N, C-alpha and C positions, 0 to 999 in steps of 0.2 A: 497558687495564683489562678483565679478563675479565667476561663477562656470562653469565647463565644461559641455558638453552635457550629459544628463542622460541616463542610460540604459533604453530600451523601457518600461519594466515593471514599473520601478520607475517613468519614465516620464509620462506614462499614468495615474498612480495613483495620482500624484501631480497636474494633470490638474483638479482635483475635490477637491480643498482644503477644502471646507466647508462641504463636505459630510462625513457621518460616515463611517469609514473603519472597525474598530474592536470594538466589544463589549465584555468585559470580567468582571471579578469580580470587577475591579476598575471603571467601568462605560463605557461611550461611548468615543471613540477616533477617531478624524477626520483624513482625509488624510493629512491635514496640520500638525497635531500633529506627524504623522508617518514620514513625510518628515523632520521635525525638529529633532525628536529623533534619526532617523537613521543618519542624518548628524553629530549630536553630537557624536554618537557612533563611526562613521567612523573617526572623528577627533581624538578621544581618542585612537583608535586602531593604528592610524598612529604614534602618539606620536612624531611628528616632522618630520617623514619621508614623502617623496612626494608620495609614492605608496607602498602598501604591496607586489606588484609584485607576486601575487598568493601564498603568504604565507598562510598556512592552519590555520584556526581559529576554534577550537573545542568549542562547546557551549552546555550547558544543562540548559534550561530555561523552566519553565512551560508554556504550551500553553496560549497565551494571547498577549497583545500589546507589552510587552517587548521582547517576542520571535521574533516577526516580525521585530521590530526596530533593534534588534541586527543582525538578518540575513541580512537585507537591509544594515545596517551599514558596515558589512563585505564586501558586494559587492561594496558599494560605496567607500570603502578604497582600493579596488583592491585585496581583499583577497578571499580565497576559504572557503566557509562555510562547516563545518563538524558537522552536528547535532548529538548529543549524545542521547542515549535512556534512558529515566527516569526509565525504568524497569530493566536496566542492573546493575549487581553488579559492585563493584569497579574494579575487575580484568578485566572485559570486557571493561569498560571505559578506563582503562589504556592501553589496547591493541590498541584501536582505536586512542588514543592520540599519542602513540608511532609509530604505523604503518603509520599514516598520517604525522608524523613529524610535529605536530602542533607547531607553534611558539607562539601562544597565546591561552589561555583557558579562556572562559567567563562563569560565573555562576551567578545564582540569590541567594537570601538568603537561599533557601532551599537546593541547590546543592553545595554551596561554601564550607561547611565543608569537603565534600568528594573530591571535585575537586581541591581545592588549594594544598593539599599535592601531589596529582597525577601530577599536573602541575609542581610543584617544582622538583619532582623526575625525570620528563622527560626533565627538562631544559627549560620549557616553561614559559612565563609570564602569571600570573593570573590577570584577570580583573573582577571586580564586575559590575553588571548591574547598580547599583546606581552610581558608579564612572563614568561610561561611559555616563550616562544620564545627569550628571552635567557639562560636558565639554563644552567649547566654540567651536563654529563652525569655522573651518579653511578652507583652500583651499584643495579641494578634487581632486583626479586625474581623468583623462578621462579613462574610462574602455571600451575596445572594446568587441563586442559580441562574438568574437572567443576565448576569454580567459576563463579559467576554472572558474566555478561559485560555484559548490557544489560537495561534495564527500559524497555519501550515501553508507553506509556499508551494504552488503548483509547479509542475515540471516545465511549464512555459514553452509548449510546442509551437505556440504562435505568440510573438511579442515577448515582452519581459514577464517573468513569473509574477503571479498575483498572490497576495496574502489572503488565504481563505480563513475567515474568522468563525470559530465555533464557540458557543456559550457553554457554561457548565451544564445547562439544561440539555443542550444538544448532545454533549458527551454522555450524559446520563441515559438519554433515549437510545443512543447508539449502543451503549454497553448492555443495557438491560434487555434490549431486543435480542442480542446475540446470546446472552445468558439463558434466555428462555428457549431460543431456537436450537442451540447447540448443547443444552443440558449441562452447563457448567456447575460445578459444586466445589466445596472446600477440599475435597479429596483429590482434585485434579492437580496435575503437574505438567507444565509446558516448557518447551525450550525455545527461547528467542534467538533467531538467526537473522532477523530482519533489521534494517536501519530504523532508527527512532525519530526520523523527521517526516514520517509518513503515517497515515491513519492505520495502515495494516499493522504496524508494530505498536503504535501508540494505543489504539483502541482494541483491535481484535485480540492481541496477545496480552500486553501488559495491563491495559485497563480492565479487561474481562477477568484476568487471573486475580488481580488485587481486589476487585469488587467481590469475587466469589470466595475470597479467603484462601485461594489456592497458592501453589508455589510456582514462581517463574524463574527458571534457570536462564542465565544470560551469557551469551558468548560475545566478545567484543566485535567479532565479525564472523561471517560464515566460513566454516572450514569443513569440507566433506568428511575427512577422517574423524575429526573431533565430534561432528554431529552423529556419525554412525556409532561412535563409542558411547555417546549419551543415550542413543536409542537402545543399544545393546545392554545398557545398565539395567534395563527393566523398570526404571523409576517413572518414565514418562507415561502420560495418559493421552496427551494431545500433541499434535505437531502441525504447524502452519507455515507455508512457504510459497514461493512463486515458482512458475514452471522451470525457469533456468536452474533453480536450486535442485528441483527434483531430477532434472537431467544430469546434473553433476553427481547426485547421490546414486543414480542408476549407473553412471560410468564407474564410480568407486566400487559399487557392488560387483559389477562385471569384471573388475580388475582383481577382486579378492579371490582367495583360494576357495575351492569347493566346500571345504569344511567350514570356513568362516561364512560363506554365503548362506549356509543352512542356519547358522546362529543369527545372522543379520535378519533374515526373513522371519524367523521365529519371533525375534524381538519386536518386529513391526506389528505382528499379529497381536501383541499384548497391548497395543495402544487402542483406545476406544474410538478415536477420530483423527483423520488426517485431512487437511484442507489445502486447496490451491486457489490462488487469486492474484489480483493486480495485473494480470496479463492473460491472454487467451491460452488455455491449456490444450496443446495438440492431442488429438485422440490417440496417436501412437504412444505419446508419453503416458497418458492415462492408462492405456492397456498394458504397457510394459511395467509400470509401477504396480499395477494390480497383480501381474504375474509374480513380481518379486515380493510384494508385501502382503498380499491378500486384501488390500484396501482399494475400494473404488473411491478415488479422491473426491471430496465434497467441493464442488465448484460453486462460487458465489459471485455476485456482482456488486460493485460499489465504486465510489470515487471520493476524492478529498472533500467535496462539498456536502456529502451526505452520509459518509460512513458506508454502511452496507444497506442495500435495498432489496436484493433478491438472493435466495439461497436454495440449493438443493436440500432435500430433507435429511435430518439426522438419521431417521429410520425410514426405509422405503426406497423406491427406485430412484437412482441417480442416472439420468440419461446423458451419455457423452455428447458434448457440444452444447448442452443446455445449462443455464445458471439458476434454474428453479423458479420459485414463486415468491411473492412479497413476504418480507419478514414481519414479525409481529409489530404492530403499530405503524407500519409504513404503507402508504398508498402508492400504487404504481399504475400507470396507464400508458398506452401507445397512442400517439396523436399524429395527425397529418400537419402540413405546413400552416394550416389555418387554426390549429389547436383543436380540431374536431377529433374525437376518439375514432380509431379505425377498428373494423371488425376482426375477429380472430382469424389468423392465417394471412393477414395483410401486414406488410412492413410499416412501421411507424417509429417516430422518435420516442424514446423512453422519457416520461415525465414523472416526477416524484414529488409527493407532498407528505409532510409529517413533522413531528418535533425533532427528528434527526437532521433536518435540512439546515444548512449553515445560515448565519446571520447576514453576512455581507462579504464582498471583496474589499479589503482594507483601502480606504480613501479612493474608491472607484465606484461612485454611485451610478454612473451611466452603465458600466459593465455589469453591476449587480442587477439593475433594472432590466437589462437586456436578456438575462437568463431566466426571468420569471414571467409567467403568463397566468393570470387569474389565480395566483397562489401556488401554481405548479412550477417546480424547477425543471427547466429544459436541459437535459443532460448532454445533448448533442450526439448521443449514441442511438443507432437504429437497431431495432430488434423485431422479431416476429414471435407470436405466442401460439403454442400448439399444446393442446390438452392441459392448459393451465400453467405450462412452463415456458419460460422465455429463452430464446436463442439469439445471442448477440450477432448482428450482421456487421457491425463496425461503427467507427466514428462517422457521423454524417458528413463531416468536412474532410476526412482523411481516408476512411476505409470503404466508402461508397464511391465507386468509380462509374462515371457516366460515359459509356462508350458505344458508339453506333446506335444511339437511341435506347440502349438498355442500361438499367441500373444493376451494377455487379458488386457483390460483396468481396472485398479483398481477402477477408478472413476465410471465406469459403474456398477461394482459389488456393490460398496458402495451405489449408488443410489437405486438399487433394495433392498438391505438389510435394508435401512432406512424405507422402507414401512412395515417392520415387526413390529407388535404392541408392542413387548417387547424390541425394540431397539430405544434408544433416539438418539444415534450418533454412528458412527463406522469409522474405518480406515482399509483399506485393504493393505497388503504388500506382496511381494514375498520373500520367504526365500529359499536359496539354498537347493536343494534336489537331491540326486544321481539318483533317478529313474525318476523324473519329470522335472528335470532342476531347477525349482522353484516350491515351494508349495504355494498355495493361503492361506493366513492366515488373520484373522480378529480380531481386538481388538474392544470391544464393551462397550459403556456406556449404561447399561441397563435402561429401563424405571423404574420408581419407583414401588416397590412392585412386581417385576418380578424376575424369576429365570431361565433364558434361559440356555439350555445345547447345546453342540456341535451336538449331535445326533438329537435333535429337530430342530435345525437351519438347518442342512443338509437336513433333510426330507422336510422342508419347501422350502429351496432353490432349491432343485432338480425339483420342479414343476414350477420354474420360470427362472432358469438359465441352460445353457449348462453344462454337467457333469464336464468339465474341469474348469469351473468357480466357482464351489461350494467350499467353504472354507474347508480346510483339517485340520486346527488348529484354536483354538478359545481361547481368553482371555477376561475376564471382567476387566474393570478399572473404577475407580471413575471418572476420567477425562482424556481425551486424551491429550498428550503433545502438546502444541501450542506455537507459537512465538507471538510477540507483536501485529501482525496484524491478529491473529486468525487462521493462517494456521497451520494445523496439521504437526508436525515434523515427517515425515515418518521414518527417521533413528532411532529416539527414539522409535517409535512403533516397528520397526524390532527387536530392542534389547530385547523386551519382549519375543520374540520367539527364538531368538538366544541363550539367556541365558538358556532357557529350554532344548536346544538340545546340549549344550556344556558340 
């Protein structure tokens, strides 16, 4: 049976039918297996229709072969893939299903009991993975690259989460830029330890691996011991994670026997690239990981709306605290409040332009229009450029604190405070203050066995920070509030201090 031309990602992958594509708990799965399974899923999704015509298909499937087969099946049927977060409660899943107006909801054995009633309540058709995998392959539609491909919901730090719509062309631009910059090839093998409702996992790991004809090993969730075992196997060539994962890997290494530590460190040196992203990487974490692994983690900068925009070099100097230069095919500039470019060394908002930038916020034309200026996407992040490399100062609305007439970077203060021996982790926020405009406040995860006080912290900080950067309020917490990608949720941190003053 003849089929139409395939989307570039799928076409490139099926050109290597005999190669292993995905390794999961069920074993090794080839690119031919992936082609067949995705075609069966697409045929079942169509259910006799000629084209899903960009109907939204929400799905919650544990990371593994079935997840990729369903995602590809949605694309091959002409639908828009809406990945759901396994960490989210039913109420948040229901919100995404309803907001995206999903016509179909797909789940595996683990998620079906929760998803099926949510789908029914929203008037969507529910489909199980097993049902899709057993269907016969029918005629599939031709899908143009300018069509919508995926809708990824933002973390929703302000208001309800928004669906960020990426086209197939957007995905291709994001993937090929990283293939070029990070030297991906068919000989690579990467371990996925990240959730698949975020571009870090969808694009940087799985998308790049399958475009390159490489192997993607998948864990259903991050586990430090299992991750170290995979690294020690000697099979991996790349590893990508968020700072919280690297901290947990460091803790596991430190808890290991001296003999195993030697093996673990030697295995790390066999990888060609290790990357950190999705949250700021503390310098102390970078330095400790370098001591353990021999790798200076490659830091990069991106967001849901554009994939990756900046990256430290694959070869060459990687400066701690910096996220590098624009990736191939991506234009980046720093602008002031009027949109005028700022000179080097001056802080400005990061603006991005290129084929990687998203199409729209789903059914939010006003929100979409508000983040574009003369074709440039306004990220809301503030940075400064030095010697061609960018240093992130923070979110314009969250991490830039205006206190006593000064603009202060919360990230800069956090980096300094993390060097305090009694602080394991911290988050700095600005709280409205009649006298100062905003007060610098810090929530701290204390190091084990310590009892830090505000007075002691202030005395220590005054020797290292300008007076207006010294925290004026202090809270200790067992764990900072984080989202699924390990980013600290600053609005939740701010509530700790707002509650105390109300």
